[in-house]
C-alpha positions in Angstrom: -2.0 61.3 39.4 -1.4 62.3 35.8 -1.6 66.0 35.0 -4.9 67.1 33.4 -4.4 67.8 29.7 -5.1 71.3 28.4 -8.7 72.0 27.4 -7.8 73.5 24.0 -9.8 76.7 24.8 -8.1 80.1 25.1 -6.6 80.7 28.5 -4.0 82.8 30.3 -1.6 79.9 30.8 0.9 81.4 28.3 0.5 84.9 29.7 1.0 83.7 33.3 4.2 81.9 32.3 5.5 85.1 30.7 4.5 87.2 33.7 6.5 84.8 36.0 9.5 85.7 33.8 9.0 89.3 34.7 6.8 90.7 31.9 4.0 92.1 34.1 2.1 94.1 31.5 1.4 91.9 28.5 -0.1 93.0 25.2 -2.0 90.5 23.0 -2.1 91.7 19.4 -3.8 90.4 16.3 -4.7 91.7 12.9 -7.7 91.4 10.6 -8.4 92.5 7.0 -5.0 91.4 5.8 -6.3 89.3 2.9 -9.2 91.7 1.9 -9.2 93.4 -1.5 -10.7 96.7 0.0 -10.8 98.6 3.2 -8.2 99.0 5.9 -6.0 96.5 7.7 -6.8 96.6 11.4 -4.8 95.6 14.5 -6.3 95.1 17.9 -4.3 95.2 21.2 -5.4 94.0 24.6 -3.2 94.6 27.6 -3.5 92.5 30.8 -1.6 92.5 34.1 -1.6 90.0 37.0 -4.9 91.4 38.3 -6.8 90.4 35.2 -8.6 87.1 35.9 -9.9 84.7 33.3 -11.2 86.2 30.1 -15.0 86.7 29.7 -16.9 83.5 29.0 -17.2 82.8 25.3 -14.1 84.7 24.2 -12.5 82.8 21.3 -10.9 83.5 17.9 -13.0 86.1 16.1 -13.2 83.8 13.0 -15.1 81.2 15.1 -17.7 83.6 16.4 -20.8 84.9 14.6 -21.0 88.7 14.1 -23.6 89.0 16.8 -21.5 87.0 19.3 -18.4 89.2 18.5 -20.4 92.3 19.2 -21.7 91.0 22.5 -18.1 90.3 23.6 -16.8 93.8 23.0 -18.0 95.4 26.3 -16.9 92.5 28.5 -13.5 92.5 26.9 -13.1 96.2 27.4 -14.0 95.9 31.1 -11.7 92.9 31.6 -8.6 94.4 29.9 -6.1 96.7 31.6 -6.1 98.7 28.4 -7.2 98.1 24.8 -7.1 99.8 21.4 -7.5 99.2 17.6 -5.3 100.8 15.0 -5.9 101.0 11.2 -3.9 101.5 8.0 -5.8 102.7 5.0 -5.9 101.2 1.5 -3.9 104.2 0.2 -1.2 103.5 2.9 -1.2 99.8 2.0 -0.6 100.8 -1.7 2.1 103.3 -0.7 4.2 101.2 1.7 3.1 97.6 1.3 1.1 95.3 3.4 3.8 94.4 5.9 4.7 98.0 6.7 1.0 98.8 6.8 0.5 96.1 9.5 3.3 97.7 11.4 1.7 101.1 11.0 -1.7 99.9 12.3 0.0 98.1 15.2 2.0 101.2 16.3 -1.1 103.3 16.0 -2.9 101.0 18.3 0.0 101.0 20.8 0.0 104.8 20.7 -3.6 104.9 21.9 -2.8 103.0 25.1 -2.3 104.8 28.5 0.3 102.1 29.5 3.5 100.8 27.9 3.4 97.0 27.7 6.5 95.0 28.7 6.0 92.5 25.9 3.8 92.1 22.9 2.5 88.6 21.9 2.0 88.2 18.2 0.2 85.3 16.5 2.3 83.3 14.1 6.1 83.0 13.7 6.8 86.3 12.0 7.4 89.6 13.8 5.7 92.2 11.5 5.5 94.8 14.3 9.2 95.5 14.9 10.7 97.7 12.2 13.6 95.8 10.7 15.6 99.0 10.6 15.2 99.4 14.4 16.0 96.3 16.4 17.4 95.6 19.8 18.2 98.6 22.0 17.6 101.0 19.1 13.9 100.0 19.2 13.6 101.7 22.6 15.4 104.9 21.6 13.5 105.7 18.4 9.9 106.9 17.9 7.6 104.4 16.2 7.2 106.6 13.1 6.1 109.9 11.7 2.4 109.1 12.0 2.7 108.5 15.7 5.2 111.1 16.7 5.7 111.1 20.5 4.3 107.6 21.0 6.2 105.1 23.0 8.7 102.9 21.2 7.5 99.4 20.1 8.0 97.0 23.1 9.8 93.7 22.7 7.9 91.1 20.7 7.4 87.4 21.1 5.8 85.3 18.3 3.7 82.3 19.0 2.1 79.9 16.6 -1.7 79.6 17.2 -1.7 82.4 19.8 -5.0 83.4 18.2 -6.4 80.1 19.4 -4.6 79.7 22.7 -3.9 83.1 24.4 -6.8 84.9 25.8 -5.2 88.3 25.3 -4.6 87.7 21.6 -8.0 86.2 21.1 -9.7 89.2 22.7 -7.6 91.6 20.5 -8.8 89.8 17.4 -12.4 90.2 18.5 -12.0 94.0 19.0 -10.2 94.4 15.7 -12.8 92.4 13.8 -15.8 94.2 15.2 -14.3 97.7 14.6 -13.1 96.9 11.0 -16.5 95.3 10.1 -18.2 98.5 11.3 -15.9 100.5 9.0 -16.8 98.3 6.0 -20.5 98.5 6.7 -20.2 102.3 6.8 -18.2 102.3 3.5 -20.9 100.1 1.9 -23.5 102.7 2.7 -21.2 105.3 1.0 -20.2 103.3 -2.1 -22.9 100.6 -2.4 -21.8 98.7 -5.4 -19.6 96.1 -3.8 -21.8 94.6 -1.1 -19.2 95.3 1.6 -21.9 95.0 4.3 -21.9 91.3 3.4 -18.3 90.5 2.4 -16.4 93.2 4.4 -14.1 93.7 1.4 -13.0 90.1 0.8 -13.2 88.3 -2.5 -16.8 87.1 -2.3 -18.6 86.4 -5.6 -20.7 89.6 -5.4 -17.6 91.7 -4.8 -15.7 90.1 -7.7 -18.7 90.6 -10.0 -18.9 94.3 -9.0 -15.2 94.7 -9.6 -15.5 93.3 -13.1 -18.5 95.6 -13.8 -17.4 98.8 -12.1 -13.7 98.5 -11.6 -12.0 99.5 -8.3 -12.9 102.6 -6.2 -10.8 104.7 -3.9 -11.2 102.2 -1.1 -9.7 99.3 -3.0 -6.0 98.3 -2.7 -5.2 99.4 -6.2 -1.6 98.1 -6.1 -2.9 94.6 -5.7 -3.7 92.4 -8.7 -7.4 92.7 -8.3 -9.5 89.9 -9.9 -11.2 91.0 -13.1 -9.4 94.3 -13.3 -7.0 95.2 -16.1 -6.5 91.5 -17.0 -5.2 90.5 -13.6 -7.1 87.8 -12.0 -5.4 86.2 -9.0 -6.2 88.8 -6.3 -2.8 88.7 -4.7 -0.9 91.7 -3.4 2.2 92.5 -5.4 4.4 90.8 -2.8 3.8 88.1 -0.2 6.7 88.4 2.3 5.4 86.7 5.4 6.2 83.0 5.4 3.6 82.4 8.2 0.7 83.7 6.1 1.0 81.6 2.9 -2.7 81.1 2.7 -3.8 84.5 4.0 -5.0 85.8 0.7 -8.0 83.5 0.2 -11.0 84.1 2.4 -12.7 81.1 3.8 -16.5 81.1 3.6 -18.3 80.1 6.8 -21.6 79.2 8.2 -23.5 82.3 9.3 -24.6 80.5 12.5 -21.4 79.1 13.7 -18.4 78.1 11.5 -17.4 81.3 9.8 -18.4 84.1 12.1 -21.6 85.5 10.6 -20.6 87.3 7.5 -19.2 84.3 5.7 -16.0 86.0 4.6 -13.8 86.4 7.7 -10.0 86.1 7.7 -8.7 82.7 7.0 -9.0 80.3 9.9 -5.5 79.2 10.5 -6.4 76.6 13.1 -5.8 73.8 10.6 -5.3 70.1 11.3 -2.6 70.8 13.9 -4.7 73.0 16.2 -4.2 70.5 19.0 -0.4 70.6 18.7 2.0 72.2 21.2 2.2 75.9 21.3 5.6 77.4 21.8 7.1 80.9 22.0 10.3 80.4 20.1 12.2 83.7 20.1 15.5 83.8 22.0 17.2 86.7 23.8 19.7 88.2 21.4 20.4 91.2 19.2 16.8 91.6 18.2 15.8 92.4 21.8 13.3 89.5 22.0 12.4 87.7 25.2 13.6 84.4 26.6 11.8 81.3 25.3 8.7 80.0 27.0 7.1 76.7 26.1 3.5 75.8 26.9 2.1 72.5 25.7 
């Protein structure tokens, strides 16, 4: 009898394959807020082991859930996971060190909150933004993760996987936790600042946000090193450098239907599912000087 094709829903198939290779404690990691014009970039982590059964019903990529559905999933995800956390890097830090280093900072802050040390981190995409390029291989285990998280465990080995945020339950769950926490931060900032309607757009380049930028200019919560639309004659809204080849479309928010397609607020992170969402998903890193794990392939 022919094997049953995969359902296309998030599952633990990839995680179980990695566990059979000896990585018992797995950490799914995903980021939100990378393409926003204001507010932090946030990274969620969800750790599972072999005792964690299937993820709570309804868990899927945060961009495919309404805001209310995401919030309902938080408590079940926290109960299901072996450990979980969310880390943030502020707009000032993004301006000071760049978006890639800020992602790394937020990720290491999340890892530092855990009460366990994962054997392996699963990152969505094909670019490892978590591992410091200056500390790879065995040196990554000897060094601290940075001055902000002194005393925290070193960054574990990383494997990257295209569409992990659609396929791997641990990564999907991490995206939900990060999205809910960052949205709450932006709603609180909207109450403090008020002019930019962040309670609606969460800091992305929505029309009302762009209009407010043209009228009032940026505030302290904007990423001022970016070429903000309507500010000082710069109109494209890009950060000064885009250095991740896997995120070539990450700077344009994708509006969505408040009741289903776009996650409730209409300006979530770009849905990277694309036309090839049904294609094979593979972890491509090979064991080598960068300390990454052996390959695993899951169709």
